[in-house]
Each structure stands twice: as C-alpha cells, then as structure tokens.
N, C-alpha and C positions, 0 to 999 in steps of 0.2 A: 260390347256385343251391337248386332242391328238386328231390329225386331221386323216380324213381316215377312221372314223367308219362305219362298214358295219350296215345296218339296213335293210334288210330284201333286193329286188331291189336295195336302195337311196345308198349313198353315202353323210356321213356328212361331209360339209367342213369345215375346221376351218375359222372362223372367226375373224377379228381385233375388239375385243371387248377393250373399255375405263376401264385402270385401275381403280381399286374403291377408288379414291383419294375422292369420295363425299360420300360414307359410312360412316353412323352418328349410331354410339354405342350410347348406355344409359350407364354413368357413377353413381355408385353408392355413389360416393363421393360427386361429385356435382349436383347428383339427374338431370343432363341434360342428353341431347346425342352432343356427341363431336365427331367431324370427325377422321376418322381413318387413321393415319399414321403408315405406318410397318417399322420397325428398315430398314429395306432389301427392297428397292422398288418392288424387285418382288419374296420372298419371305417373307412367315408368317408364323410364329412359335406357335401353338397352343397345352395348356395342359387341358385335361378334364380328373378331378376325376374320377376315375372307381369304380368298383363294389368291396365290400368287400365280398371275395368267401365266407360265413357262411351259407347261405341259397342262394334261387331259388329269383331272382328280383323280382318284381310284375309291374303290368302295370305302376306305375306311378315314378318308378323308372328308367322307359325307356323312359321317357320323355326327359330327360338328355344327353342319346346317340342318341336320333331323331335329337334333336337339334344340338348335336354338329356334325351329320352328316350333315344337314342343314349347319351350318356355314360354314363347309370344302369346301360341294357343292360350296356354295356362290362364296366364296373368289378365289375358283380355275376358276370358271365358269367365272370372275372379273379379271382372266388375271394372279393372284398372282399362285408360287409354294404353296404346301400347306405341311408342316411337322409336323404331329400331332400324340402325345403321348399320352398314355394314361394307368396309372395306374393300377395295381391291388395290392390290398391289401389282400395279404395271410397271415399277420400274425397280429395279433392284438386280442384285450382279448375274441369277438367273437367269431373270429375262432380257440383258443386254446380250451376255454369252449365249441364250438361245437364237437371237435376234439375227447377229453376227452369223453364228454358225448357218443360219438356214437363210443367209442373205435376204433379209427383211427388214422393213422399217420397224423400230418399237412397236409401232401402234398398227400395223398390217399384223406381224407376229403375235402381239397381245390379245389382238381383238377375234382370232382366231378360237382362243383358250377361252376366253371369256365367254362367248356365244355358246361353246360346248359345256361349260358350266351349267349356264343359264338352261338348258336343254335339260342338264341331268335334274335341276330344280324342278323345272315342270315336271318330270318324270314321274318323281319323288312326292308329287305337289305339295311341295314346300312354297310356300310365299314369300312372294319378294319383298325385301326388306324395303320402308320408307324410302328411306335412303340408301344410293350406294356408291358413295364416290372413289373418284379413281385418285391414286399419288398422284398422276400428274398433272390432273385439273388444278391442285391443291400447294403445288410448289411456293406461292407469295404465303400462304399460313406457316409452311416449312420455315422457312426463310426466318419471319417475323417472331415464330417461338424460338428459333435457334438463339436470334438476336438478343431475346429477352434474357437466355441464359448465361450468353454470353456478359451483357452487361448485370449480372447478380453475383456473377465471380464463378457461376457453378459452369463453365464454359470457357474452354482455351483453342489458339490456334495454333497450326504446327502443321507445317511441311503442305498447306495451301486448304486443310482441313480443319475441320470444328468438332472436338472432343468433348465428350463429357466426364467432368471431373467427378468420378464416385468419393472419395475420400472427403468431398466436402457434402457428401449427404450419407445424414447418420443411418436414419434407415434401409439403406441400401439393403436390398435381400430377405427383409421380413416375410413378402407375401412367401418364400419355401423356405424357411428358417438360415439363411444364410446369417452367422455371425460373424464382427469384424473382423475377428483373429482369424478367421478362414479364407480372406479376399486375400490377395498377395501383395505383398509387401510392395510401394512406390509404386503403383499401378500409374501413375500421371508419364511415368516414366517408359511405361511398354503400350505404346498406342499399334492399337490396331486398328486397318484401313479396309477392314470386311465386314459384310453385315450379318455373317452367323459364326458364333464361337462353340467352342466344345465348352460341355457344359463345365468344368472343372477349370476352365479359363475365369477369369475374372477382371478382367482390365479392364481402363475407360473406353466409354463404347464410340462411334464416330455418329456426330449428328447429322455433320453436310462434309460430305466426301469429293474435296479437289479433285480435279478432271484428273485423269489418268488416260493412257492413249491406248488403254483394252479396251477403254468406253466408247469408244468408234465417235459415232455424230450421233452418243447420248450426252448433253451437255442443257445445264441454263445456266445464262451470263446475271447472276444476280448481284447482291450487294455482296455477299458474303464472297463473291467472286466465283467463276467459271466451276461448275460441276453440278453436282446432283445429291437428294436426298439419303440418309443415309433409313435403314430400314425402318431403325425403330421408332425414330421422330414422322414418320408419318401418319403412325395411327393416332399418335395425342395427338399432333395437329388437327386431324379430320372428327376424330371422337369429341374436342371440345367446342369446335364450329359446331358441328350440327346439334353437339347433348349440353354445352355449356362446361365449363370448370370442373365440376364437380356430378356424375349422375349416378343411377342407380347401379345395373347391371352391365361386368363385361364377361363376354365369353370369350372360349376359345379350346384347344386341345391342350391336352397336358402336357405336353413337348412343348408348348410355346411360353407356360411358366418361366421359366430361364433360359437365356436372358432375356426374350423378348417383353414379357410384361413385367419382370423385376425392373427392367430400362424404361418402361412406358410409365411407370408408377414415379422411378426418379426423376424423369425429365417433367413430368408434367404438374408433379407436385413442388418442386423444386420451382418451378416458373411462377405458380401460382399461389404456392404456399397455403395450398386447400388436399382435403381427400381428392382425388382422382376418381374412384370406382367405389363404393359402399361396399360392394358384394362383388368377387369373384368365382367364377363356375366353368369349371373345369373337367371335360369329357375324356374320358379313357381312348385307350389307343384299340382298335381292331388288330387280331392276327387270326390267321387261315390254318385250322390244323396244328395248333401249337406253333407256329412258325409266326414272325414278324414279315409283313411284307416285304419283300425287297426285289428286285428288277434282277439279281445276279440269282436269286431263287428261281425266279420266274413263276413267282405268285402274285405279280401286282392283277387286281381285275379291278375294267374299269365298271361303270355301270352298262356297258353296252354290249361288254361280254359275258355279263348274267343274262342281259334280253337277247341275247346269244346262244344259248343256252337252252331257250325257252320260258325264261323264269320271269312272270310281271314284275316289273321293277319296284311295283307296292308293294311285294314280298320283301324286301330289302329293307322298304321303310320298317314293315311290320318287324321284321329280325332287332332294328336297331333301337327301335322302340320298348322294347321289352325285355332288353339288356339295362340295367341301372346304369346311367350316365356315367357314372365315377367306377364301375367296375371295367378290366379288361375286358373285353368280349372274344371269345374265341370261336372260331366260326367254321361249319365245315361245309361243304355245298349238299354235305347229306341232310345238314338244316334242316333246307329248303322243305323237306317232307314237314315234318311239325309246321311248319312257319304257313304253309299251304295249308294244312290241316285246319290252323287259325282260321285265316281267310276265309276259309270255305261255311266256316261253323257261322262265320258273321253274315256272310251272303246267304245262307239256306234260310238263316234266323229268320231276314228282311224279307226275304222271298215268302215264307210261310208265314209269316203276318199280313204279306196282300191277301194270302187267302182267304180269312176270314170272313165270313158274311153272315154268321150270327146278329140279328138283331134280338136277342131275347136278356130280359133282364137275368145279372146273378149278383151275388153277395161278395165277389170281388172287389176291395178295397183297391183297386190298380195306384189311383191316385198317393196311396199310404208305400206302397211297393214301391214305386219309383222314389220317393223320397226317402224311406233306406235306403237304396242302392245309391242316388245321389250323394248323401251322407258319406257313402264308404267310399266312394268314387274319390270325393274330393279330401277325406281324410289321409288315403294315400298318397296323393298326389302333394297335397300340404307338407307330407312328411319326405322335404326335399327332395319330389318325384319318384315316389318309389313304384314305378310303373306296371311292377308284377302286383303287387297287391292293387293295384287300381285295375288291372283284367281280372282278377277273382274278382273284384265287388262286379263287371261287367257280365261274366262267365253265371255268375251266381243267380243274377237278375233273369239272363236268358233262360235258365233251368227252370227258377220258379214261373216264368209265363210258358215256358214249353210242360209244364206240368197241368196246366189250366188253360191248353190250345184248343181243344175241342169245345169250351164251352165258355171264352173271354167272347165280348160281343164287340161289330165294328167301332164303337164310339172308345172302348179301351183299344184294341187294336192299334186306333192312331194316338193315342195315347203313348203307348211303348214305341211305336215308330220314330213319334217326333223327339222322344228320350234318345233313345238312340242317335239320333241324326244330331241332340246338343250335344250325347258324349263325344260326334265326332269331330265338331267343332275344336276339340285338343286335340283327339289320335289324327285325325285327314285319312284316313285310308276308308272307311265305312262305308260311306255317301260313293268315292268313286271306284271302289270296285262292284257295287253295287249295280251302278248305270253301266261299269262295262258288260258286267253279267247279261242283265237284262239286254243291253244291245246285242250281243252274240247271241242270245237266244230268242230273241226277235226275227233277226237274220235267220238264224239255221229255220224257226216254225217258218217263215216266210218261203226258203228255199224248200222243203220236205213238203206245202202244203200236208202240217204237222194235225191242226185240225180236224181236217178228213180224215185223217188217219189213225186218231186218237177217236172220233165217231165210228170209223167200220171197224176197229177194236173192240169198242162198247161193244157194240151190235152181236158182234161173231163171240164177245163172252157170255152176252144178255143168251144165245142159239145154243151154247155148247158147243160151238167151231171153234173147238181150242188152235187146231191148226192153221187157221183165219188169224185167230187174237197173233198167232207167233207170230205169222209174214206181217202184219202189220206193224208189231213190235221191231222186227226185223229190219223194215225199212226208215221207222224211226232212229235205230243206231248207226244204220249207212249214215245217216246226219248227222250225227255225233248228241243223240238226243233220248231220255229215257222217259217212263211215263212212270210216277207214283202213285200210287193207290192210297186216296186219304181219307178222311170221314169226310172230308169235306168237298170230294171227288177227286176226280183224276189229274195230276199238274205234271205238266211237263217240264222236264229239265232239260241241261245242258248234261252231258254224259262223263 
C-alpha cells in the first residue's frame, strides 16, 4: 500500500496491517479452505487467464476480471506486494477463423477486441495487470518449453504437430478429480489437433500445431517446424516467464478447469518437476434469469448494453462483488434496483460525512469503532473472500456512525471518511461513484444557480411564503436537484 494519498482535504496515512497469514483459500483438490502461505512472505505472484480476443467479452466473462481485481487489491491491502500477470490469447482457432472471415490480418482483428476489452476494464475500475503478455509475442518461449517436453519424453511428434503424452503424467486430472481409469484407453493413438475439447474427452492434447491450410497466413517457422502454438502451452510459457516455475495463485473461470488448467499443470510440472501454482481459484458462471448466456437464446449482453440501458457500469462491479466468487450468480436486470440502492447508500453516507461542521468534543471513541469494524471486514475477507459478510461489516459501521451523525465532530468525520476510502482500496467502487456524483452535482448546481434558489427558498420559508418556497423547490427539481433539510442546514442533492 502507498502512503500519503490525497482525497479531497484529507490525507490517508498508511497503517500497519497484519500480513494475510490468516487468509484461507478454497482448495479445489481437497475441497476445503486452506491457509494461504506465500512463497515470498512479502510478495505474491498471481496469474489470471485473460481474454481470447476474437469477439467482445460479455458481462459474464467480466466476472473473472472483477474477481482478480478484488483478489489483488485485498492481497495488497493485507501488506503484500503483488505481481499480477494476465495473458492475452491472440492466436488460436477462434482468432484465426475470425480474422479470415473478417478479411483482416490477425493483428488488426485481435487488436480491435483487445482495445474494447481494456475499455471495459477501465469502466469497471479494474486495475491493469503488471504484465499483460500476448501469445504472439512469446512464440520462442513456447517452442523452448515444447522442446523440453520432447526431450523428457512427455511429448511426441505426429503429422507435423507435437502432442503431450498424458499417460506418462501420473497426476493428470488431479485438479478436477479425474482418476486414471476415467481417462480413455490408448490416448496416444487418438490425436486431437483442436485447441478445445468437450469435457468428456481426455485424449492427448496438442502443444504445437503443424500448419494447415485453414490457418491461412498465420504461422511461424520454428525449430518445431512451420505452425503455431496450441492454446494450453501459451499460458504455461508466459506464466513461468514472468512469475517463475512455481508461483502462488492461478485464477480463471470454472469452465477453464478442464481441460485448460489440467493441461497447464501437466505440461508445466512435467517440464520442471516442480509444482506449477500453489493455489487455484476459480470463479463460477453468471446466468441471466435462470438461463446460461447464449447467442442462440439472445441473452448475451456486453458492458455497452448495460450502459445503453442507462446503468452505471460500476453497478455491474457491485453486482459481481456481492456474490461469492464460487457461487453461480443468477442475475436479472431487475436486480439493478437493489444494486443501485447499495451504491446510493454508500454515496449518501459519504456526502453526509462531508456536511459535518461540528467541532465540539464528544465521548465517542471513533478509533475503537473503526478498529472493530475493520477487524470484522478482514475476518470476512480472510474466509475465502466472504464479501457478503464484508459488506455487512461495512453497513454495520455506517449504521453506527449514522446514529451519532448529529454529534460527531469534524475530526471524527475525517477518520470515518479515511476509513471508507481505506476499504475502497479493496472494493474499488466507493470513491469513483462518490467522485462521479459530486461532479454531476456540481454541474447541475452551477447550471441551476442552485445556491441562489436555496437562499430564496429559505427566505420564503422564514417569511411564511410557502408558495414562493415551493416555486424555488420546483425550479431546483427541473434541474434534477432536491433539497434535504438537516440539522446541519439544507443540503442540495441529485434528484
């Protein structure tokens, strides 16, 4: 964490947080939570499978990236330095087919969708990874890894391609509980040149794909021959280049567990003889109104669709955060009513804190209140990212502060605001929503000359001229503004 970050008139001072040695992460192999122990006690290496840039990502795809952002932010909040790597798959069956159909070069075709993806991340306030390697920039690393597997006897050549020999790797499928007897017999004899397989298939998978006419002009001349990498080898080569042969956490959607992550483990550990990743974290699917998102059903929505429907994209971030990452999220657009209420609750709380002008002493121990609720927040997050309980801890804190809002002083209000921004280092939506609200409010106040209208309203009310006061109120409303009369005086808000 950095210190001395400025928010408005307040300075956030770095606190001494306890390292996340009590963080527990669900282990898909044992099906139990296990305590997190980083390889380096001060630094965490995490890898998240990135987009295949052949189309626009949909709102369900974005769940993985919001969760990765939450994970990284919380690790950093807990005191770790985080090295976050996320690949970009810009060469595979889908990107090649798409570029040929669009009559565009592979680079032109994929860059268009990568740019759109990065725009979505920005709208959701997702921090960019430290490294975002493209597959096409790491062909040599993939060739070298494939050569090592050939040398060790874990791979073999056939029909111009190179395949991984599953039968030679005894722990194949351990991540998803596949037993050896479940794998098809004589896997070596049933070669697949595809990047992806149906779940029930368990044949040897391709590491290097020999050139085929359908690949058009997408190929590399290498020591393995003319061709291109298979999908799975891409992640292993790039993850190990930037994070080492063994790193802490590997993330991805649950749909990637088999075969992609299973194959990553097999080829990486066969090559190095070491564990690939110590922790695996998989987010579940998003379904809409009980249905899986599907183009044939017509319920595939992108972030742009949400924005066109009039919703702030940060509402989608909140919606994704409040559902536990391992739970299938059944979402309806009607749920935005609840999500917006959550967003408004945070914003209005922050705005109310801003109105505190009292400088009188009181006996509220705000530091103790903050410490108590910080502890509850950390306890929830340490429980495999139990965000629902973490939200509950924050709501309890806001409720407690609201009960004393009439008597807290400016120093206590400052501490409350700093604490809320501290929590937002993890959540990533309070400050941007608050800033957006203030910008919009300031704009409307200026347009309406609202200060003058409120002053006239107050004069009319004091004089008993309620018709005049109502006239001023209606003029404010025409500009999307309302006045909330509080103990601290009238507060102008967005309607």
